[in-house]
C-alpha distance (Angstrom), angle and dihedral (degrees) to the residues before:
residue distance angle dihedral
M1 . . .
I2 3.78 . .
T3 3.80 112.0 .
A4 3.83 118.6 -147.3
V5 3.83 136.8 -172.6
L6 3.80 119.9 -157.8
I7 3.84 122.3 -149.8
D8 3.82 122.3 -173.9
D9 3.85 128.7 136.1
E10 3.88 90.8 -136.5
I11 3.75 113.8 79.6
V12 3.87 92.3 -156.0
S13 3.77 91.3 53.7
L14 3.86 89.9 48.5
E15 3.83 92.1 52.6
A16 3.75 94.1 44.1
L17 3.86 92.5 50.1
H18 3.90 90.0 47.1
L19 3.78 89.4 53.6
K20 3.83 94.4 45.4
I21 3.77 91.5 50.7
Q22 3.87 91.5 52.1
K23 3.82 86.2 53.2
A24 3.77 97.5 42.0
S25 3.84 100.6 48.6
D26 3.89 138.5 15.0
E27 3.82 88.9 -164.1
I28 3.84 97.9 63.8
K29 3.81 118.3 76.9
V30 3.74 118.6 -167.2
I31 3.82 104.2 -141.5
Q32 3.87 99.5 173.6
T33 3.81 141.1 8.7
F34 3.77 128.3 -160.7
D35 3.85 134.5 -169.6
S36 3.84 91.8 -166.6
A37 3.89 124.1 59.3
P38 3.79 92.7 -157.2
E39 3.81 90.3 55.1
A40 3.74 92.2 45.1
A41 3.85 89.9 52.3
K42 3.84 89.0 60.4
H43 3.72 92.9 59.6
I44 3.80 108.8 33.8
E45 3.85 98.1 93.8
R46 3.75 89.0 50.2
L47 3.91 94.4 48.1
A48 3.75 91.9 42.3
P49 3.85 93.7 -164.4
D50 3.79 122.7 -169.7
V51 3.86 92.4 -136.2
I52 3.81 137.5 14.8
F53 3.89 120.0 -151.7
L54 3.81 99.4 -149.8
D55 3.76 134.1 -167.8
V56 3.79 118.2 -147.8
E57 3.83 110.1 -150.0
M58 3.74 108.5 57.1
P59 3.80 133.7 141.3
E60 3.86 121.3 -105.8
M61 3.85 91.7 12.6
D62 3.73 127.3 19.5
G63 3.86 123.3 -145.8
F64 3.84 96.3 -96.7
D65 3.83 92.1 47.5
F66 3.74 87.9 52.3
L67 3.80 89.8 54.4
S68 3.78 92.7 47.7
A69 3.82 86.1 62.3
F70 3.89 88.3 65.6
P71 3.77 105.4 49.5
D72 3.73 91.5 162.3
R73 3.74 98.5 39.5
T74 3.78 121.5 170.6
F75 3.91 94.4 -165.0
E76 3.76 126.6 85.8
V77 3.81 120.8 -124.2
V78 3.88 135.1 -137.0
I79 3.83 113.6 -171.6
T80 3.82 115.6 -141.2
T81 3.79 116.0 -172.4
A82 3.76 145.7 136.6
H83 3.82 93.6 -131.7
S84 3.76 118.3 82.1
E85 3.81 92.5 -166.1
Y86 3.90 89.2 81.1
A87 3.75 94.5 64.8
I88 3.83 93.6 98.7
Q89 3.71 91.8 49.2
A90 3.75 90.5 49.2
V91 3.93 89.8 55.4
R92 3.74 90.1 49.9
Q93 3.77 91.2 53.5
S94 3.91 87.4 52.9
A95 3.79 92.6 -118.0
V96 3.74 114.5 -179.1
D97 3.77 89.9 -134.9
F98 3.82 144.0 -5.2
L99 3.92 112.1 -136.7
L100 3.74 114.4 -165.2
K101 3.86 111.8 -149.2
P102 2.98 126.0 -89.0
F103 3.78 93.0 39.4
S104 3.73 126.2 167.0
V105 3.82 130.0 -121.4
K106 3.94 88.5 -110.3
E107 3.80 89.0 57.9
L108 3.76 89.5 48.3
E109 3.83 90.1 48.3
D110 3.84 89.6 57.5
T111 3.75 90.6 49.1
A112 3.72 93.1 46.9
G113 3.85 91.3 52.0
R114 3.83 92.2 53.5
L115 3.81 90.8 43.4
V116 3.81 96.9 50.6
Q117 3.89 90.7 44.8
K118 3.84 91.4 52.0
I119 3.81 93.9 46.3
K120 3.80 94.4 46.9
S121 3.78 89.1 50.8
K122 3.72 92.5 50.3
R123 3.78 91.5 49.6
K124 3.82 91.3 50.1
T125 3.84 89.8 52.4
E126 3.79 91.2 48.2
R127 3.73 94.1 48.3
S128 3.79 91.0 50.1
A129 3.82 92.2 51.3
F130 3.87 89.2 47.0
Q131 3.84 93.0 49.9
K132 3.82 89.9 51.5
L133 3.80 90.0 52.3
N134 3.88 90.3 45.8
A135 3.84 90.3 55.0
Q136 3.78 93.8 47.1
F137 3.88 100.3 42.9
D138 3.87 104.7 16.3
K139 3.70 86.4 -126.0
I140 3.78 138.1 107.5
P141 3.72 127.4 -141.8
V142 3.83 111.1 -127.8
P143 3.85 118.7 -165.3
S144 3.78 116.3 -146.0
L145 3.85 134.4 162.0
R146 3.77 89.7 -87.9
G147 3.86 96.4 51.7
I148 3.75 133.3 -90.0
S149 3.80 126.6 -29.3
F150 3.80 123.4 -163.9
L151 3.84 109.0 -142.4
P152 3.92 122.5 -166.6
I153 3.74 103.5 -121.9
K154 3.87 92.6 -139.2
E155 3.85 89.5 59.4
I156 3.88 91.9 57.1
L157 3.80 111.8 101.5
Y158 3.84 101.2 175.7
L159 3.80 143.9 -30.8
V160 3.79 127.3 -133.2
S161 3.77 128.3 -159.0
E162 3.76 115.7 -120.7
G163 3.83 101.4 179.9
N164 3.88 105.7 -85.2
Y165 3.72 89.3 -4.6
T166 3.78 136.8 69.4
T167 3.82 129.3 -144.1
I168 3.71 111.2 -147.9
Y169 3.84 116.7 -157.5
L170 3.78 118.4 -153.2
E171 3.73 137.5 -175.5
N172 3.82 119.3 -78.4
N173 3.85 90.7 38.8
Q174 3.78 93.4 -70.3
K175 3.70 124.4 146.4
I176 3.78 138.3 177.1
V177 3.82 132.6 -164.1
S178 3.82 115.4 -135.5
S179 3.81 129.4 -160.0
R180 3.86 87.3 -138.8
N181 3.81 122.6 92.6
L182 3.86 123.0 -119.8
G183 3.85 91.7 -109.4
D184 3.89 89.0 62.7
Y185 3.90 88.7 51.6
E186 3.83 92.5 47.6
A187 3.77 89.9 55.0
L188 3.72 92.3 42.6
L189 3.81 95.4 50.6
E190 3.80 98.2 33.8
N191 3.81 97.4 116.0
L192 3.82 94.3 36.6
Q193 3.79 104.1 79.9
F194 3.78 97.0 -86.9
F195 3.81 124.5 135.0
R196 3.76 132.1 -171.6
I197 3.95 103.2 -131.9
H198 3.76 92.4 175.5
H199 3.83 138.3 14.1
S200 3.82 87.4 -100.2
T201 3.83 101.6 33.9
L202 3.76 134.1 71.9
I203 3.86 117.6 179.9
N204 3.72 138.3 -165.8
L205 3.76 104.9 -120.8
A206 3.88 88.9 -154.7
H207 3.76 88.4 70.2
I208 3.82 99.1 50.6
R209 3.94 109.5 123.1
E210 3.77 98.4 172.8
Y211 3.88 144.1 -7.2
L212 3.78 113.9 -137.9
R213 3.79 117.2 -154.2
G214 3.82 122.8 -120.4
E215 3.82 141.8 116.1
G216 3.83 87.7 -53.3
G217 3.77 94.8 -5.3
S218 3.79 125.7 -142.4
V219 3.81 137.1 -116.4
L220 3.74 130.0 -128.8
L221 3.79 114.6 -145.3
S222 3.74 130.4 -152.1
D223 3.82 92.7 -95.8
G224 3.79 91.9 52.0
T225 3.78 96.0 -102.9
E226 3.85 112.9 145.3
L227 3.84 115.5 -151.5
D228 3.86 127.1 -176.5
V229 3.83 122.4 -116.1
S230 3.74 111.3 -143.1
K231 3.88 116.2 -119.2
R232 3.86 87.1 -121.6
K233 3.79 93.6 55.2
K234 3.86 97.6 41.6
K235 3.83 99.9 92.3
E236 3.80 93.1 45.5
F237 3.84 92.0 44.5
L238 3.87 92.5 51.2
E239 3.82 89.7 50.3
V240 3.72 91.0 50.0
I241 3.87 92.3 53.3
G242 3.78 90.8 45.0
F243 3.84 107.3 -97.9
């Protein structure tokens, strides 16, 4: 899923854009809207969106001033404005697209297609780089609000989805919150003895102490944590562990 934040000082425009995105793509999820660029700037690092749909002319801080506050931004940008003269600046800001208001759902569908393709390609490249790093150092890089932590894979017990974030539980009662979602970690750790026992839980198979029977059953990990296995995942899980 591609996560998006919408920024526009006009509430009506925000609501209209949100509705059009819902109609244009089922792969883009709007996680937050802001009618104030300064207010949005306070929350972007926490929200860690894949893309921002950004109006240009706004009071207090315009769209390009907003972008200048993020010189090393990790999110993509789609400019939405009623003023065609900003097109060149949009190109200079490496915007994925420039949507001139009022734009149609069809125009937004075209934008969404390019956007999704670009973000998926970027994710694939990042996963490939991470997997090479894993193989070389037996660690994974974990981005957080503070920076990047490098965690030894063998010390990871399990990972739990927290919306767009992931909480990683380690040995010795340690845990760290990552700004990446659980799906990213499932792809990153797919060849390293990890298994998704539930839509919200990924475990390190090396830390399983016991499997407890039940409708879906549950696993007991080396630190004593007991986690449910979903009914849907039970058969595949038992095959993976050799039963």
